[in-house]
C-alpha positions in Angstrom: 51.5 32.4 70.9 49.0 29.7 71.8 46.5 32.2 74.2 46.0 35.6 75.9 43.6 36.0 78.7 41.6 39.0 79.0 42.8 40.9 82.5 40.8 44.1 82.4 38.4 46.5 80.6 39.3 50.2 80.8 36.2 53.0 79.8 37.8 56.3 78.6 34.6 58.8 78.1 35.1 61.6 75.7 33.9 64.2 76.9 33.4 68.0 75.7 33.1 67.9 72.1 29.8 67.6 69.3 29.7 68.8 65.7 28.4 72.1 66.0 24.8 72.5 65.5 24.6 68.4 65.6 23.5 67.0 68.9 22.0 68.7 72.1 24.9 70.4 73.8 23.4 69.2 76.9 25.1 65.8 76.1 28.3 67.9 76.8 27.7 68.0 80.7 30.5 66.1 82.2 28.6 63.6 83.2 27.1 63.1 80.1 29.1 62.0 76.8 28.4 60.9 73.1 31.4 58.3 72.8 33.9 56.2 74.8 37.1 54.5 74.1 37.2 51.5 75.4 40.9 49.3 76.2 41.0 46.0 76.8 44.3 44.2 78.4 45.3 41.1 78.2 47.2 39.6 81.0 50.2 39.2 78.7 50.8 42.6 78.8 49.3 43.4 75.1 46.4 46.0 74.8 43.8 46.7 72.3 41.6 49.8 71.6 37.8 50.1 70.5 35.2 52.8 70.3 31.9 52.9 71.3 29.6 55.8 70.2 27.1 54.9 72.9 27.4 57.3 76.5 29.3 56.2 79.2 26.7 55.7 81.8 25.3 52.8 79.0 28.6 51.4 78.8 28.7 50.9 82.2 25.6 49.3 83.0 26.0 46.8 79.9 29.9 46.7 80.8 28.3 45.1 83.9 26.1 42.2 82.8 28.9 40.8 80.7 32.2 41.6 82.7 32.3 38.2 83.7 32.1 36.9 80.3 35.0 39.2 79.8 37.2 38.5 82.8 39.4 35.0 81.7 38.1 35.2 78.0 40.4 34.7 74.8 41.6 37.6 73.5 42.9 36.1 70.1 39.2 35.1 69.1 37.5 37.8 68.7 34.9 36.8 67.0 34.1 33.8 69.4 34.1 36.4 72.4 32.2 39.1 70.8 29.2 36.0 70.1 29.6 34.2 73.4 28.9 38.5 74.7 26.0 38.3 72.4 24.4 35.4 72.8 24.9 35.9 76.7 22.7 39.1 76.4 19.7 38.2 74.6 17.4 38.5 77.4 19.2 41.7 79.1 18.9 44.4 76.3 19.9 42.7 72.7 20.8 45.9 70.1 21.3 49.0 71.5 23.8 49.8 74.4 24.5 47.1 75.0 25.7 45.9 71.1 27.4 48.8 71.1 29.1 48.1 74.0 30.0 44.5 72.8 31.0 47.0 69.5 34.1 48.6 70.8 35.1 45.3 72.9 35.0 43.4 69.5 37.3 46.3 67.9 39.5 46.1 70.3 40.1 42.4 70.3 40.7 42.6 66.8 43.3 45.4 67.5 45.0 42.7 69.8 45.0 40.0 67.4 46.6 41.9 64.7 49.0 42.8 66.8 50.2 39.7 68.2 49.8 38.1 64.3 52.0 41.4 63.3 49.1 41.4 60.6 46.8 44.7 59.6 42.9 43.4 60.7 42.1 43.4 56.6 44.3 40.8 56.4 42.9 38.8 59.2 39.8 39.1 58.0 40.7 37.4 54.4 42.7 40.1 52.3 42.2 43.7 50.9 40.2 44.8 48.0 42.4 48.1 47.6 45.2 49.8 48.4 43.6 53.2 48.8 39.9 54.5 49.3 38.0 57.7 48.6 36.9 59.5 51.6 34.1 61.8 52.0 34.4 64.8 54.2 31.4 64.3 56.4 29.7 67.9 57.9 26.8 69.4 58.7 24.9 71.3 56.8 24.0 75.6 57.3 22.3 78.2 55.8 23.1 79.0 51.9 25.0 81.5 52.2 27.3 79.9 54.7 27.7 76.5 52.8 30.5 77.2 50.6 33.3 78.3 53.5 33.7 74.3 55.4 33.4 72.9 51.7 36.1 74.7 50.7 38.0 74.1 53.3 37.5 70.6 53.2 38.9 71.0 49.7 41.9 72.4 50.8 42.6 69.5 52.7 42.2 67.5 50.0 38.6 65.9 49.9 37.4 65.2 46.7 33.8 64.5 47.9 31.5 65.9 50.8 28.6 64.6 52.7 26.2 67.2 54.1 23.4 67.0 56.1 20.9 67.8 58.7 20.8 71.6 59.9 17.9 72.9 58.5 17.5 70.8 55.4 13.9 69.0 55.3 13.0 71.2 58.6 11.7 74.3 57.0 10.7 74.3 53.5 11.5 73.2 49.8 12.9 76.4 48.8 15.6 76.2 51.7 16.6 72.7 50.6 17.1 73.1 47.0 18.9 76.5 48.0 21.3 74.7 50.5 22.4 72.2 47.7 22.5 74.5 44.9 25.2 76.7 47.5 27.1 73.4 47.7 27.5 72.5 44.0 28.5 75.8 43.4 31.2 75.7 46.0 32.9 72.1 45.6 32.1 72.3 41.3 31.0 69.8 38.9 33.7 67.3 39.5 33.3 66.6 43.5 30.9 64.2 44.4 28.5 65.9 46.7 26.1 63.4 48.7 23.0 64.3 50.6 21.7 63.2 54.3 18.5 64.5 55.6 18.5 62.7 58.8 15.8 61.0 58.4 16.8 59.3 62.3 16.0 63.0 64.0 13.8 63.0 66.5 9.7 63.5 64.8 11.3 63.3 61.3 8.2 64.6 60.1 8.6 63.4 56.5 7.0 60.6 54.2 7.6 58.8 51.0 6.1 61.9 48.7 8.5 64.2 50.4 11.5 62.0 49.5 10.7 61.3 46.0 10.4 64.6 45.4 13.6 66.2 47.1 15.0 62.8 45.3 14.1 64.5 41.8 15.8 67.6 42.9 18.9 66.1 44.5 19.6 64.4 41.6 19.4 67.5 38.9 22.4 68.6 41.2 24.5 65.5 40.6 24.0 63.9 44.1 25.4 61.2 44.7 23.0 59.4 47.0 19.8 60.1 49.2 20.9 59.1 53.0 18.1 58.7 55.6 14.9 60.2 54.0 12.7 58.3 56.1 12.4 57.1 59.5 14.5 54.8 60.3 11.9 51.9 61.0 10.2 52.5 57.9 11.3 49.5 55.3 8.2 50.0 53.3 8.5 53.3 52.7 13.0 52.7 51.8 11.7 49.9 49.1 9.2 51.9 47.7 11.8 54.6 47.6 14.9 52.6 46.3 12.8 51.2 43.6 11.6 54.9 42.2 14.1 57.3 43.2 16.1 58.8 40.5 19.3 57.8 42.4 20.7 55.9 45.0 19.0 55.4 48.3 21.1 54.9 51.4 20.1 54.0 55.6 20.0 52.0 58.7 22.8 53.5 60.6 21.0 52.5 63.4 20.5 49.2 63.2 22.4 46.5 65.4 23.6 43.4 64.8 23.5 41.2 61.4 20.2 40.5 61.9 18.5 43.6 61.8 20.2 44.1 58.0 19.1 40.9 56.9 15.4 42.1 56.1 16.8 45.2 54.2 19.1 43.5 52.6 17.1 40.4 51.5 14.4 43.2 50.1 16.3 45.6 48.6 15.2 48.6 50.8 18.4 50.5 49.8 21.0 50.5 47.1 23.8 51.0 49.8 23.9 50.0 53.6 25.4 51.8 56.3 26.0 50.0 58.8 28.2 51.7 62.0 31.5 49.3 63.6 30.7 51.3 66.8 27.3 50.3 67.0 26.7 47.2 65.1 28.5 44.7 67.4 32.3 45.6 65.7 34.4 44.7 62.9 32.7 40.9 63.1 29.6 42.1 62.7 29.9 44.6 59.9 32.3 42.5 57.9 29.7 39.7 57.8 26.9 42.6 56.8 29.2 43.6 54.1 29.6 40.2 52.9 25.8 39.6 52.8 25.1 42.9 51.2 27.7 42.1 48.6 25.9 38.9 47.5 23.0 41.0 46.8 24.6 43.5 44.9 24.0 46.1 47.4 27.2 48.5 48.0 28.9 48.7 51.6 29.7 52.1 53.4 30.5 52.3 56.6 28.7 54.8 58.6 31.0 57.0 60.4 30.2 59.7 62.7 32.4 58.7 65.5 36.2 58.9 66.6 39.2 58.2 64.8 39.6 54.2 66.3 35.9 54.4 64.5 37.5 55.6 61.2 40.4 53.3 60.9 38.3 50.1 61.9 36.6 51.4 58.9 39.6 51.7 56.6 40.4 48.0 57.6 36.5 47.1 57.0 36.4 48.5 53.5 39.7 47.2 52.6 38.4 44.2 53.1 34.9 44.6 51.1 34.6 44.4 47.3 31.7 45.9 47.4 32.8 49.4 48.9 33.7 52.6 47.2 34.2 55.1 49.9 34.9 56.1 53.8 33.2 58.5 55.6 35.3 61.1 57.5 33.5 63.5 59.8 35.3 66.5 59.3 36.0 69.1 61.6 36.4 66.7 64.6 38.7 66.7 67.4 37.4 63.4 68.4 39.2 62.4 64.8 41.6 64.7 64.3 43.0 65.1 68.1 43.6 61.2 68.3 45.8 60.3 65.4 49.6 60.4 66.2 49.9 61.9 62.8 47.6 63.8 60.6 45.9 61.6 57.6 47.4 63.1 54.2 45.0 62.3 51.2 46.9 61.7 48.0 46.1 64.2 44.8 43.0 62.2 43.9 41.7 62.7 47.1 42.4 59.3 48.1 43.8 57.9 51.7 46.3 54.8 52.2 45.2 51.8 53.5 46.8 50.9 56.8 49.3 48.3 56.2 50.5 48.2 60.2 49.5 45.7 62.7 46.5 45.7 64.5 44.1 48.8 63.4 47.5 50.5 62.0 47.8 53.3 63.8 49.5 55.3 66.5 47.2 57.2 68.9 48.2 60.7 70.5 48.3 59.8 74.3 48.2 63.7 74.6 45.2 64.2 72.4 43.4 61.3 74.6 44.2 62.6 77.7 42.8 66.0 76.5 39.7 64.7 76.0 39.4 62.1 78.5 39.7 64.6 81.5 43.3 63.4 81.7 43.4 59.3 81.4 45.8 57.4 80.0 46.3 54.2 77.6 48.0 51.5 78.8 51.1 50.6 77.8 51.2 47.7 75.1 53.8 45.3 74.7 53.5 45.6 71.0 
């Protein structure tokens, strides 16, 4: 197949759920949401699916800006088609919601290309470096006496690594912070990896370098694998200093969009591990390039994945194609992940997930689950 044109773009808003204790529940209003699925429909009957970490209201406005560049565009050239959208929106909102929208389109186009070529996306990105990857169960913190139960449930599902974050951490006092981490370490034992996310991108984050470095030393005492978002997301100078002096690896960058925004963070070594989000940063095209540039500077690549099953699927292809990846984020429990896969993902005894090998994103989707969370909407039937 030499050519396949984009015929239509469909948006499927995911409504009704946010992680417990996470986003303001006002986002569960039927007119608001946090995640949007996007479907690209071609004139040859092949469809692809993507995921966008942005409210549908913003996606609709962003899509209206570029729809004339999409309809009739080549569906088999994801990188070129996505770059056209980036180039044509410099003056209309470079980054932010516009780039988030392009992210979902880009993922869907790679899905289409994989289906047509009968190849998994990781092969189209250059080939896989691994057959399995360790997922870390990503969950919100709670009070110390309640931290153990969700972690033990995650271990029963097969997780051998966890990231805990937000909640009371950094929002009350140092004593509470340590009590939470101590309880989590006791629950999972010494052989399970434990990561901590302070959530410095939260509104009005109050802490700076001195709190971060003091807390980093406390976390290191409990064998924490990395310390994430200890500072506000724009405090690059603070991150440079923290990364240089902290006794454990420092991570950040989930809110940045487009590869150009990551250049200074990588070249200044502001983090040890870099965390772009495929549903925000510009899609698979952008994130793969960021991962390669980070690898050139000896920085590990850890995709941010607080999103959907489609986002997790895209991340599995990215970590397969990256030489500098060790983990993939797996938010749990999460209806927008578990309910959208046709079959549950299963980890092996070592807590590893297999890399998908089927064409495109490599998964079948639960049509009933998608209908459940979109108010009854259905995916368009694809010929491949």
